[in-house]
C-alpha positions in Angstrom: 0.0 0.0 0.0 1.3 3.5 -0.8 1.9 6.0 1.9 -0.7 8.4 0.4 -3.3 5.7 0.4 -2.8 5.2 4.2 -3.0 9.0 4.7 -6.2 9.2 2.7 -7.8 6.7 5.0 -6.6 8.4 8.2 -8.1 11.8 8.8 -5.7 12.4 11.8 -2.6 11.8 9.6 -0.9 14.6 7.5 1.7 13.4 5.0 3.0 16.1 2.6 5.9 14.1 1.0 6.7 10.6 0.0 3.2 9.8 -1.0 4.2 7.2 -3.7 6.4 5.2 -1.3 5.4 1.6 -1.0 4.7 0.7 2.6 5.2 -3.0 3.3 4.6 -3.0 7.1 3.6 -0.7 9.9 5.2 -0.8 13.4 5.7 1.1 16.6 8.6 -1.1 17.9 11.8 -0.3 16.2 13.1 -3.8 16.8 10.4 -5.3 14.6 10.8 -2.8 11.7 11.6 -4.4 8.3 12.4 -3.0 4.9 9.7 -0.7 3.6 8.3 -0.1 7.1 6.3 2.9 8.4 7.6 3.6 11.9 5.2 5.2 14.4 7.0 7.0 17.2 4.7 6.7 20.2 5.4 8.4 23.5 5.0 5.5 26.0 4.7 5.4 29.7 8.4 4.6 30.2 10.0 5.4 26.8 9.5 7.8 23.9 9.5 6.2 20.5 11.5 9.2 19.2 14.5 7.7 20.9 14.3 4.8 18.4 13.9 6.6 15.1 17.5 6.0 14.1 17.2 2.3 14.9 14.0 2.1 12.9 15.7 3.8 9.9 18.7 1.5 10.1 16.3 -1.5 10.0 14.5 -0.4 6.9 11.9 2.2 7.8 11.2 4.4 4.8 8.8 6.9 6.5 8.0 8.1 10.0 4.9 9.1 11.9 5.5 11.5 14.8 3.3 13.9 16.9 3.1 17.5 15.7 4.6 18.8 19.0 7.8 17.0 18.2 8.2 18.5 14.7 11.3 20.4 15.7 13.1 17.4 17.1 13.3 15.5 13.7 14.6 18.1 11.2 17.8 16.0 10.9 15.8 13.1 9.4 14.7 15.0 6.3 15.9 12.1 4.2 12.9 10.0 5.4 9.4 11.5 4.8 7.7 12.4 8.1 4.0 12.4 8.6 2.5 14.3 11.5 -0.4 13.6 13.9 -1.8 15.1 17.1 -1.9 11.7 18.9 0.4 9.0 17.7 -1.2 6.3 19.9 -4.6 6.8 18.4 -3.2 7.3 15.0 -1.4 4.0 15.2 -4.7 2.2 15.5 -6.1 4.0 12.5 -3.0 3.3 10.4 -3.1 -0.4 11.3 -6.8 -0.7 10.5 -6.2 1.1 7.1 -3.0 -0.8 6.2 -4.7 -4.2 6.8 -7.9 -3.0 5.0 -10.3 -3.1 8.0 -10.2 -6.9 8.5 -12.7 -7.0 11.4 -15.5 -6.1 8.9 -15.2 -9.7 7.6 -16.3 -11.4 10.8 -18.4 -10.9 14.0 -16.3 -9.3 16.7 -17.2 -10.1 20.3 -15.4 -8.3 23.2 -15.3 -9.6 26.7 -14.1 -7.3 29.5 -14.1 -7.3 33.3 -11.7 -8.1 36.1 -12.3 -11.8 36.3 -13.9 -14.4 34.1 -12.8 -13.2 30.6 -10.7 -16.2 29.7 -13.4 -18.7 30.8 -16.1 -16.9 28.9 -13.9 -16.9 25.7 -13.2 -20.6 26.0 -16.9 -21.4 26.5 -17.8 -19.3 23.5 -15.1 -20.9 21.4 -16.5 -24.4 22.2 -20.1 -23.3 21.6 -19.4 -21.7 18.3 -17.5 -24.8 17.1 -20.4 -26.9 18.1 -22.6 -24.6 16.1 -20.5 -25.2 13.0 -18.7 -21.9 13.0 -15.0 -21.2 12.8 -14.0 -19.0 15.8 -10.8 -17.2 16.5 -9.7 -16.3 20.0 -7.5 -13.5 21.3 -6.9 -13.7 25.1 -4.7 -14.1 28.1 -3.7 -17.7 27.4 -3.2 -17.7 23.6 -4.2 -16.3 20.2 -5.7 -19.1 18.2 -7.7 -19.9 15.0 -7.9 -22.9 12.7 -4.7 -24.9 13.6 -2.7 -21.8 14.6 -1.9 -21.4 18.3 0.4 -18.6 19.5 1.2 -18.0 23.2 -0.2 -14.7 24.3 2.1 -11.8 25.3 -0.6 -9.4 26.3 -4.3 -10.0 27.0 -5.1 -7.5 24.3 -2.0 -7.0 22.0 -1.0 -3.7 20.4 -3.0 -2.5 17.4 -0.5 -3.4 14.7 -0.3 -7.0 16.0 -4.1 -7.2 16.5 -4.9 -5.9 13.0 -2.3 -8.2 11.5 -3.9 -11.1 13.4 -7.3 -10.1 12.3 -6.0 -10.0 8.7 -4.7 -13.6 9.0 -8.0 -14.7 10.6 -9.8 -13.2 7.6 -7.6 -15.2 5.3 -8.5 -18.3 7.3 -12.2 -17.7 6.9 -12.8 -17.1 10.6 -16.5 -16.4 11.3 -16.3 -14.9 14.8 -13.5 -13.5 16.8 -13.9 -13.6 20.6 -11.5 -11.2 22.2 -10.6 -10.4 25.8 -10.4 -6.7 26.1 -8.2 -5.4 28.9 -8.5 -2.0 30.7 -5.0 -1.2 29.5 -6.0 -1.8 25.9 -9.0 0.5 26.2 -7.0 3.2 28.0 -4.1 3.0 25.5 -6.3 2.9 22.3 -5.2 -0.6 21.2 -8.7 -1.4 19.9 -11.5 0.5 18.2 -14.7 0.0 20.3 -17.0 0.8 17.4 -15.8 -2.4 15.6 -17.4 -4.7 18.2 -20.7 -6.4 17.4 -21.2 -7.7 20.9 -19.6 -6.5 24.1 -19.7 -8.4 27.4 -19.1 -7.2 31.0 -18.3 -9.9 33.6 -17.6 -7.9 36.8 -15.2 -5.3 38.3 -13.1 -5.5 41.4 -9.8 -4.1 42.6 -6.9 -4.7 40.2 -4.4 -2.8 38.1 -4.3 0.2 40.5 -0.6 0.4 39.6 -1.8 1.7 36.2 -5.2 3.3 37.0 -5.4 6.1 39.5 -8.2 4.6 41.4 -11.3 2.3 41.0 -13.2 5.1 39.3 -10.5 5.5 36.7 -10.4 1.7 36.3 -14.2 1.6 35.7 -14.0 4.5 33.3 -11.5 2.5 31.2 -13.6 -0.6 31.2 -16.8 1.3 30.5 -15.3 3.0 27.5 -15.9 -0.3 25.6 -19.7 0.2 26.1 -20.1 4.0 25.9 -18.8 4.3 22.3 -20.3 1.2 20.7 -22.4 1.4 17.6 -26.1 1.8 18.4 -27.0 -1.5 16.9 -24.4 -3.5 18.8 -25.5 -6.0 21.5 -24.4 -5.6 25.1 -24.3 -8.3 27.7 -23.9 -7.2 31.4 -23.7 -8.9 34.7 -26.5 -7.1 36.6 -25.6 -8.7 39.9 -22.3 -6.8 39.9 -22.4 -3.3 41.4 -20.4 -1.8 38.5 -22.5 -3.7 36.1 -25.6 -2.0 37.5 -23.8 1.4 37.0 -22.9 0.5 33.5 -26.5 -0.2 32.5 -27.3 3.5 32.3 -24.1 4.5 30.5 -23.9 2.0 27.6 -24.9 2.4 24.0 -26.3 -0.6 22.1 -29.0 -3.0 23.0 -28.6 -4.2 26.6 -29.2 -7.8 27.8 -28.6 -8.7 31.5 -27.6 -11.9 33.3 -27.4 -12.9 36.9 -28.7 -15.3 39.6 -30.8 -12.7 41.4 -33.5 -10.2 40.5 -35.1 -10.3 37.1 -32.3 -10.3 34.5 -32.9 -11.3 30.9 -30.9 -14.5 31.5 -31.7 -15.8 35.0 -29.4 -18.5 36.3 -30.1 -20.9 39.1 -27.6 -23.2 40.7 -28.8 -26.8 41.2 -25.7 -28.8 42.2 -22.0 -27.9 42.8 -19.4 -30.6 43.2 -15.6 -30.9 42.7 -16.5 -32.7 39.4 -18.7 -30.0 38.0 -21.9 -28.0 38.1 -25.5 -28.4 37.3 -27.5 -25.2 36.7 -30.4 -23.8 34.8 -31.0 -20.7 32.7 -34.5 -19.4 32.3 -35.7 -22.9 33.2 -33.4 -24.8 30.8 -31.0 -27.2 32.5 -27.3 -27.5 31.8 -24.4 -29.5 33.1 -20.7 -28.6 32.8 -17.3 -29.7 34.2 -16.5 -26.3 35.5 -16.6 -25.8 39.3 -18.0 -23.0 41.4 -20.6 -20.3 41.5 -18.3 -17.9 39.7 -18.3 -20.3 36.7 -22.1 -20.2 36.7 -21.7 -16.4 36.1 -19.2 -17.1 33.3 -21.5 -19.6 31.7 -24.4 -17.1 31.9 -22.3 -14.6 30.0 -21.5 -17.1 27.3 -25.0 -18.4 27.2 -26.4 -14.9 26.7 -24.1 -14.3 23.8 -24.9 -17.7 22.3 -28.6 -17.0 22.4 -28.1 -13.6 20.7 -26.3 -15.5 18.0 -29.4 -17.8 17.7 -27.5 -20.9 18.9 -29.9 -23.6 20.2 -29.8 -24.9 23.8 -29.0 -28.4 22.7 -25.9 -27.2 20.8 -24.8 -25.4 24.0 -25.3 -28.6 26.0 -23.2 -30.5 23.5 -20.4 -27.9 23.7 -20.3 -28.0 27.5 -19.7 -31.8 27.4 -16.5 -31.1 25.4 -15.0 -28.7 28.0 -13.3 -30.6 30.8 -11.4 -27.6 32.2 -10.1 -24.2 31.3 -6.3 -24.0 31.4 -5.2 -22.7 34.9 -8.8 -22.0 36.0 -9.7 -24.3 38.9 -7.7 -26.9 36.9 -7.4 -30.2 38.6 -3.9 -31.6 38.8 -3.6 -35.4 38.8 -6.3 -37.6 40.4 -6.5 -35.9 43.8 -7.9 -32.6 45.1 -5.1 -30.3 44.0 -6.2 -27.4 41.9 -4.3 -24.6 40.1 -6.0 -21.3 39.5 -5.1 -17.9 38.0 -6.8 -16.0 40.8 -4.6 -13.0 41.5 -7.0 -10.4 42.8 -8.8 -10.2 46.1 -12.2 -10.8 44.4 -11.0 -13.7 42.4 -9.4 -15.3 45.4 -12.7 -14.7 47.3 -14.7 -16.5 44.7 -12.2 -19.3 44.4 -12.2 -19.9 48.1 -16.0 -19.6 48.4 -16.3 -22.3 45.7 -13.8 -24.6 47.6 -15.5 -24.0 51.0 -18.9 -25.0 49.5 -17.3 -28.3 48.3 -14.8 -29.2 51.0 -14.9 -32.3 53.2 -11.6 -31.7 54.9 -9.4 -28.6 55.1 -8.5 -26.0 52.5 -4.7 -25.3 52.1 -4.0 -22.3 49.8 -0.6 -21.4 48.3 -0.4 -17.9 46.9 1.7 -14.8 46.4 1.4 -11.4 44.7 3.1 -10.1 41.6 5.8 -7.5 41.7 5.6 -4.1 40.0 1.8 -4.3 40.3 -0.8 -2.8 42.6 0.7 -2.9 46.2 -2.6 -2.0 47.8 -4.2 -5.3 47.1 -1.4 -7.4 48.8 -2.6 -7.2 52.4 -6.2 -7.5 51.2 -5.3 -10.8 49.4 -3.6 -12.0 52.5 -6.6 -11.3 54.6 -9.0 -13.0 52.1 -6.9 -16.2 51.9 -6.2 -16.5 55.6 -9.8 -15.9 56.4 -11.2 -18.5 54.1 -8.4 -21.2 54.3 -7.6 -23.6 57.0 -3.9 -22.9 56.1 -2.5 -20.1 54.0 1.0 -20.6 52.6 2.5 -17.3 51.5 5.1 -17.5 48.8 6.6 -15.8 45.7 4.6 -15.2 42.5 6.3 -13.2 39.7 8.4 -10.8 41.7 9.7 -9.0 38.6 12.1 -6.2 39.8 10.9 -6.2 43.4 12.4 -8.1 46.3 10.2 -11.2 46.9 10.6 -10.8 50.7 9.4 -7.2 50.5 6.3 -8.4 48.6 5.6 -11.1 51.2 6.0 -8.4 54.0 3.2 -6.4 52.3 1.0 -9.5 52.3 1.8 -10.2 55.9 0.2 -6.9 56.9 -3.2 -8.5 56.1 -2.5 -11.6 58.1 -4.1 -11.5 61.6 -4.3 -15.1 62.7 -1.9 -18.0 63.2 -3.0 -20.3 60.3 -0.3 -19.3 57.9 3.2 -20.2 56.8 5.8 -18.1 55.0 7.8 -20.1 52.4 9.3 -17.7 49.9 10.5 -20.5 47.5 7.4 -21.3 45.4 8.4 -24.9 44.6 9.1 -25.5 48.2 5.7 -24.0 49.2 3.8 -26.2 46.7 5.7 -29.3 48.0 4.9 -28.4 51.6 1.2 -27.9 50.9 0.9 -31.3 49.2 2.9 -32.9 51.9 0.6 -31.5 54.6 -2.6 -32.3 52.8 -4.6 -35.3 54.0 -7.1 -37.5 52.0 -10.1 -35.1 51.9 -8.2 -31.8 51.9 -8.3 -29.4 49.0 -5.0 -27.8 47.9 -5.4 -24.6 45.9 -2.3 -23.2 44.2 -3.3 -19.6 43.2 -2.0 -16.7 41.2 -0.2 -18.1 38.1 -2.7 -20.5 36.6 -1.8 -21.4 33.0 1.6 -19.6 33.1 4.7 -21.7 32.6 7.2 -19.2 33.6 8.3 -17.1 36.6 9.5 -13.5 36.1 12.5 -12.7 38.4 14.5 -9.6 38.6 17.1 -10.4 36.1 15.6 -13.3 34.1 12.5 -15.4 33.3 12.7 -19.1 34.2 10.5 -22.0 33.3 8.0 -22.6 36.1 4.6 -24.3 35.8 2.6 -24.8 39.0 0.9 -27.9 37.4 4.2 -29.5 36.7 5.6 -28.8 40.2 2.4 -30.1 41.8 2.6 -33.4 39.8 6.2 -33.7 40.7 5.4 -33.2 44.4 2.6 -35.8 44.2 4.9 -38.3 42.6 7.8 -37.7 45.0 5.6 -37.7 48.1 3.5 -40.6 47.0 0.2 -38.6 47.1 
């Protein structure tokens, strides 16, 4: 595509030279620039893309996009045409959509946002759509996948250049629906265009990401932006049992549909049976059975069910799809044959729901291994400690992904929320998992929380292979459990 063609499609981009240049790729990361690239210099939260203009040019960039306010900074690069914009971050999204020729127009785009439950809802919808004879693509926390392609996820919602490129590949692969987890970061940083969504889903909202958002109101504002700028004919699915969901009802555009297990939502769920093997529930009188455990997964199913019905998918098809889902990776995922479970819960609310589910099902004790991630919201650490200690018979505090922080300092933050005596501090995560399984007796439930599907641990100076599921299996084998 020629540079002038991109500029013609982007009202926020001014290009006065180089219009006939052939643009072969668009990028905002200089390390990924290739010959014929258009490099977009975005001022990030830690770095300014202007620092990497020289690197981008060396790697093959033939034109640049910078913000108008930096015009004076780039006179020395007169050899490469420079296009100007008022907001490079927003313009990057428009450029990516234009360069890949608006790929999301070729399929139905479904966005799922909320603090907890996004991944489970997307997995449920993927299975239901397949059972319905459709060809879904998924973009989420665990992976990006369509047809036979599976790529490990780097961000819940990737940057716009990657996303639009992925959309383009999905279009080539005849994908019928794309189900996408939409993070608050992506919404705040203009990684996605909300008007492109055909259906938007809100699961819930609770404390998280306050290292990025100023406060809960700012966090809610970011999440709600998916709904406040939708097309009028878009469909909206909201958890009306959630306080923020109720607040969202009066703000959203589009046609609203509610779900919950109380009041009079459009999709009213009722829990019939909860066991460690699965759940029986009903929606508007129709009965369903699934292998997912806990009340929180009933809410996740209700969200997926509501979307499915909006897509005119029959209840029997939904039932058939549920039979195919044994577990969601790292979401109350059973390890081995016993009662050891790995879960991604890493917020106070997610831990609360996880432990509530376990307490409703327990025969013996609940032993919970958990930690908190470094370089993330410190305010939630003591809250998480209080939740786990209060709802477990034994809490084992350990390291999670400490990143650049001292693991012991993170544990000390957690300890501020521990008031009783039913806890152990074991900073080495492998040792903590071994200890939990060693202590556990026949009817006890061991919960290993925080990392879920992740197969790595991020330390200060390196990232190592670390999978809670593998460690738990090793412990069970070594200890004869």
